[in-house]
N, C-alpha and C positions, 0 to 999 in steps of 0.2 A: 649496501654502500650508498652513502649520501652523495649528492651532486657536488662535485669539486671543480672550481674554475681552473683552467689551464691556459698557458700561453706558450707559443712557439718561439724559440730563439731563431736568429738568423743562422744560416749555414756558415761553418768555419772549418779550417783544416782539422782532420781527424787526428786525435792524439795516439791512436793505436794502429791505424792502417795508412800506409803511404798512398798518396794520390787519391785519397778519399776525403770527402767533406762530411761533417757531422751536424746534426740538429737535434735539439732536445725539447721535450714538453715539460714545462715546469709548473708546479702548483702556484697559482697566483699569490703574490705576497699579501693580498688583502684577506686571504682565507686563514683562519686560526687553526693551526695544526696542534695535535696532541699525540702522545705516544700511542694511544689506542687507534686513532685514525691512521697514523703511519704504520701500525701493525697491519692494517687492512691494505694500505697502498703498497707496502713491500711485497705482500702476497700477490700483487698485480704487476710486479716487475719494476717498481719504483725504487729509488735509492736516495739517501740523505747525504748532502755535503754542507756542513754547517747547519744553518736554519732552512736551507733550501732543499726541496724534494723534487726530483726529476726522473724521467725515463727517456731513453733514446727514442728518437722519432725521425730517423733518417729516411728520406723518400725512396732511395734506391739501394738501401743496404739494411740487413737485419743481423749483422754479425755480433753485435753486443747482446749477450744473453744473460739475464739475471740468473743467479744460481743459489741453491740451497741444498742441504742434506738433512735427512731425518736422523737426529742424534742417536737414538737407540739402535738404529740399523747399521751404524758405522762400525767397520772393522779395520783396524790399522794394518798397514803393510809392514813388511820386514823393516824397510827403511824408516818408517814412522815409529816402529817399536824401538829402533836404535836411537832415534831422536829422544824418545821418552826416557830411555835408559841414560843417555848422555846428560839429561837434565834432571836426574833423580834428586840432586841436591839444590836445584833451583827453587827459590822460594817465591811465593806470590802474595802480594798485598793488593786488595781492591780498594780504590779511592774514589771520591767524587770527582766529577769532571771540572776541575778547577786548575787555573794556571799555577804551575810551579817552575821556578827558574831552572832547576836541574833537569826537568823534563824537556823544556825548550832548548837548553844548551845541547842535550843529547840529540834532539830532533835535528838541530842545525848540523851537528857533526855527521849524522846519518845522511842528510841530504847532500852534503859536500862529498861524502864517501860514495854514495850510491847513484845520486842524480845531480852531479855537479853542473850539468848543462841545462837542467830543468828550472822552471820558474820558481819552485819552492825552495831552491837553494838560497834565495834572497828574502825569505819570509821574515816579516817583523813579528814581534811578540803578538800583536793583535791579529795578523794574518794566521798565525799558528793556532791560537785558541779559537778563533772564529771558524776555522776550517774543521776542527775536530769536535768541538762542543756544540750544543744547541740550547736555546732558551726554553724549548718545549719538550724535548726528548729526555728520557731517563738514560743517561750515559755513564759508563764506568770507565775509569782509568785504571788499568790492571798493570801493576808494576811487577817485573820479573828481576830478581836479584841473584847474583852469583858470587859466593864468598863475601856476602854482606855488602856488595857493590851493586848499584843500580845498573842493570844490563839491558833492559828493554821495556817497552810500554806498548800495551795493546789498548786500543780505544774500541769499546764494545757497547752497543746499544742493547738495553734490556727492554724487550718488547713483551706484548701480552702472551705470546706463545712461542717465543724464539729469542735467541741472541743474534745480533747482526754485527759482523766484523767490519768495523769502519776503517781502521788503519793500524798498522803495526810498524814500529821502528826500534832500532837497537843500537847499542854502543858498538862501533865498528870492531874494537878489539875482541868482542865476544862473538864474532861472526861464525866461528867454528861450532858454536852451540846450536845453530839453525833455529834461532828464536822465532823467526817468522812461522816456520812449521810448528814449532812447539806451542805458539800462541793459538793456532787453530785447534790443535789437539786439546789444549787446555779448555778452550771455549766449548768443544764438543763434550768434554767431561763435565764441565760446569752446567751446561744445558741439561744434561742427564740428572745432575744433582738437584737442579731446580724443577725437574719434571717438565721441562720445556720441550716442545716437539722438534723445532728446527734450529739450524744454524745457517744464517745467510752469509754468503762469501762474496757478494758483489757481482760485478759483470765478468763474464768469461768471453774472450774472443779467440776463436779457434786458430786464426792465422797470426796471432800476436804472441811472440815467445814469452814475454813477461807475464802473460795471463794464463799460460798453459798449465801451470802447476795445480790449478784448482781441480782438474779432473783426476788428480792423484788421491783425492778424498772421495771414497766410494761407499755406498752408492750416492751419487750427486745427480741432482735434477736441474734442468733449465727451463725458464719460462718461454715457451715457443708456441706461437699461434694461440696465445691466450690460455695455455694450459701448461702444467708442470710435466716435463718429459725427461726420462732418464738419459744422461749423457754418458757414453762409454769412455773408459779410460783412454 
């Protein structure tokens, strides 16, 4: 690993845990990132948001744990198999990470449906594409369609030895298809098809209900004390 300059943010209220503050270590913007360098950083617990790469660095808390699973070791649960069966007619198209109006319009409907009180519910077109894409990373926009209608979009980074799930959103009227779950299952399958070792699922916070779903994909590992350790269901 080459030497990479970092800077610490100021503390701010935590987005996941009440009455907690958060702080992050960011790769300095003067450093030129590439997909290969990011492949090494994500292996050390970092994460991308737009062009920025960061890792939690809270002085009195270590609840945010980076997660990944080994694609070829994954075995779906009965519930996940039902999701696969439910989506047996769902079609997939992989596109480059470029702005499309219909993607953005669906994103805004999703935010207003799922996160009406969140800051992303007011995202501009620039906010949207700058959050999901990157000028230096190989990113895929994966369309899911049901009955020839756009139903969901998964943003996936294609790394040297892994796929990384960046974000998934869907058309609210297709909520019963569990496209968030199906998107992860598709990424695991696609990683195997590409002979990639891992699928990264972002940060897991044990005491945050909206993050708890990640342990349903087993065997999953978390980056704890600078090593990857298995997280129980």
